[in-house]
N, C-alpha and C positions, 0 to 999 in steps of 0.2 A: 285648427292645429291640434294634433293629438296630445293628450296629456302625457307628461313624463312618467315613466314607471317609477315605482317606489325605489327600485334598485338604483336606477339612474340618479334619482334625487340624493340618495345616500352617498353615491360615488362623488357627486358634485360637492356635497357638504364636506366630505372627507378631504377632497382635493383643496377646497377653499381653506379648510382648517390648517392643513399642513403648509399651504402657501402663506397663510398669516403667520404661522410659527417661523417659517423660513425668513419672512420679511422682518419680523421682530429680532431674530438672531442676527440678521445682516445689519440692521440699523443700530442695535444696542450692544453688539458684541464684535462682529467681524470688522465692520467699518471703523468704529472707535479704536480698536486695537491697531489697525493699520494706520489710521490717521494720526494718532498720538505718536506713533513711531516716526511718521513723516515729519511732523512739525516740531517735535521736542528732542529727537535723538540726534546724535552726530551724523554727519553726512555719510560716513563709511560704516554705519552700524552693522551692516550685513557681513562685513569682512573684518570687523574690529578685533584686534588682539592687543591687549595692553603691553605685551612683551615685544611687539614689533612696530611700535609707533615710529613715525618719521623722526629723524635725529633733530635734536633741538639746536639748530645752527642758525646763524644770523645773516646768511647770504643775501636775502632780499634787502635787509637794512644796509648792509655793507655796500651793495650795489648802488644804493642811494647816497653813498658817501658818509654814512654814519658808522663810527667806530663802536659798534655794539658788542657787549659781552653777554653770554647766555648762562643761565643756571636753572636748575630744577629745584622746586620747593614742594614738599609734601604738605598740602593743606589739610588733609585728613587721611584716614587709613586707606581710602580708595581713590584719592585724587592727587596726582602729581602735576603741578602747574609748570608748564614750559615757559620760562620767563626770560626777559631780555632787558638789559640796562644800558642806557646810553649815558656815559659819564660826561663831565665837562671836558671841553677840548684841552689838550695838553698845554697849549700855549696861552691859555686864559689865565690872567693874573687876578681877575676879579672872583669873588665868591659867587657860587651859583645863585640864581634868583629863587631857587626852590626846587621841589621835585613834583613831577606830574605823573600820575598813574593813568594809563590809557586803557579803556575797557571797550572792546569791540562789540558790535551788535550780535544778536543771536543768529546763528547760521553762518557766521563769518569767522575770521581769525585775526591775529595781531598784524598780519601783513597788510591788511586793509587800512591801517593807520599810519603808514610810512610818511605820507605827506604832512600830516598833523605833527608827527614826531619830529620831522625835519624842522618845521616852523618853530616848534617849542624849543628845540635844541639851539637853534640859531638865536632865539630870544634869551638864551642863557639858562635854561632849565635842564636839570637832570630828568631823564625820561625813563619810566618803567612801563613796559608793555608786555603782555603775556596772553597766551591762548587760554581762554576761560574753560572751565570744566566741560568735558565732552566736545571739545573743539580743537581742531588743528593737531598740534603735537602733545597736547595735554590729555591725560587719561580720563575715563568716564564715558559711559554710554549715553546718559541723558543729562541735559542741562536742567537747571532749576528755573524758578520764576524771578530770580533776583536775590532772594533771601540767602540761599546757599552760596551764591556768588559774593554776597556781602560778607559772609563769614570768611570766605577765601581772602578777600581784600584785607580784612582786619588781621588775619593770621599772617599774611605776607608783610604787612606794615611792621608788626612786632618782630618778625624774623629779620627784616632789614635794619630796623632800629637797633637791635642788639649788636649788629655788625657796624654800626655807624655809617650806613649807606643811604640814609635819608637826609637830604639837605632841606631844612625847613625854610619857609612854609611848605606845606604838603597839600596838593590839589588833586582832585579826581576829575577826569573827563570821560563820560560814558555815553554810549549810543544804545538806544532801545533797552534791551535786557541789561546791558552794561550800565545804562543810565539809572535804571531802578536799583541796581546793585550799589551804585555810587551814593544815591540818596539814602538808602537804607543803612549803608556803612557809616555815613556821616551822622546819622541819628545816634549811633552807639560809640563811635570812635572819636574822641575829643582831639586827637592829634591831626585830624583833617581840618584844613583851614578854608577850603572853598571847593565848590562843585559846579561843573558844567554838565547838564543832563540834556542830551539831544534826543528828542522824541521818546521820552520815557512812557511806559504804559501806566504806571502809578497804581493800577488795580488789576487783579487777575481777570475779571470779565473783559476789561479793555484789551488785555493781552490776548485772551482767547478769541475775541472778535477780530482783532488785527491779524492773527495767524490764520484764522479760517478764511478771511478775505485774501490774504497773501497766497495761500495754497489752494484757493478755490474749492474749499471744503463745502460739504452739504450741511444745511441746517436740518435738525429734527427736534421733536419735543424733548425738553430737558437736556439740550445739547451741552451746555456748560457743565452741568453736574455729572453727566455720564462721561464726558471727555476727561474731566479732572480725576474722576474715580479710576478710570483705566490708566491714566498717566501715573497716578500714585502707585498703582499695582505694578506697572511695567518698570518704573524707575526705582521703586523701593524708597522714595523720598516721602517723608511726612512733612508736607509743606503747608503753611498757613494760606488759606484762601483769602487774599487781601481785597477788601471792599472799600467803598468810599469812606465809611466811618473809621477805617484803619489808617487813613492818611494822616501823617504828622506834619507839624510845622517844620520848616527847614531850620537847621541848627547852626549853619554857617553861611557866609555869602554864597548865593546860589543863582545861577543863570539857567533857565529852562527854555529850550527851543522846542516849539511844537508847530505842526502845520497850521497855516492861517485859519483853517476852519475848525481848529481845536482850541483856540485861545480862550473860548468861553465854554469849554466842556465842563462837565460836573467835576472831574478830577482837578482841573486847573483852578476852577473857582474855589474849590475846597482848600487846596493847598495855599492859595493866595489869601483866603480869608483867615487861615490859621497863622500865617507867617508874618513877622514884622515887615512892613513895606521896604525898609532899608536893607533887609536881608535877602529879598527875592526879586529877581527880574524875570519876566516872561516875554519872549519875543518869537515872532514867526521864524521858521527855518529859512535862511537865505536860499534862493533857488540855485545859486552857484556854489560848488564845494569850496572853491578858493575864498569866497566871501565868508562862508561859514568858518573856515579855518582862521581867517583874519579876526573875526569877531571873538572866537574862542581865545586866541592868543592875547588879544587886547584886553579882554575881561580878566584873564588870569594875571597878566602883567600889571594891571592896575590895582589889584588887591593889595591891601596894606601888608607889609612885611613885619615880622616880629622884631 
């Protein structure tokens, strides 16, 4: 075989150098930028216009026979929450059993919770449901990791309390990101009397791994660090990266549902170790949605009233 000329060798080296640069740019810039947009932005991010969001109307709930009222609430300077309240029935002579806030999972909206809202309302609770930031009819381009959503909950509680629209006791039921928001809010807001958290992430690495699997993302070296860095740049959020050591004991009666293979995960073992056993229950997620709803309603209804 003839030896390669010096010129050819130099060309090959140059091509390989630029190919390596292109690969690094793709892996650490182009792909993370697109991926963070996919997994953390609202579904309609490419056409999003805060001045032309869908009208905050209760048609889906009314079709289910629920007499819901809607209202908007400015949680912060950039986020207007599209909220919905289901009051007690007009012919009810009894006092409400309490108020339940419903917090949908990431990538969804409040309409996904109609069945649960119906069951809780039939059990005598006032129900508050809303599209969380960067979801549905609520403004915002990017959702948070639960901490910003926790601040939204606390601000909304104060807003409704001033108007006398919260019947105590007050409970939160959240799914995934909404579950994290509920747990974080209960750490700060003493007016919260109970929490049901369905498949919470509990830590940022757990959330990142779950989202990568859900959206079939690619792994690459320093995946979590790079993805979080680009997310913060894209979203403009300064968000605490929550690790195992940041998990706190629950501060009110709490029921956590997790997949059966996660009942002995690091996060669950940590929160169980820190929390008084009489305050925390951990259970596998029922396979059937109706069974899950029954368990949620039963837990909330059994909590002591003030």
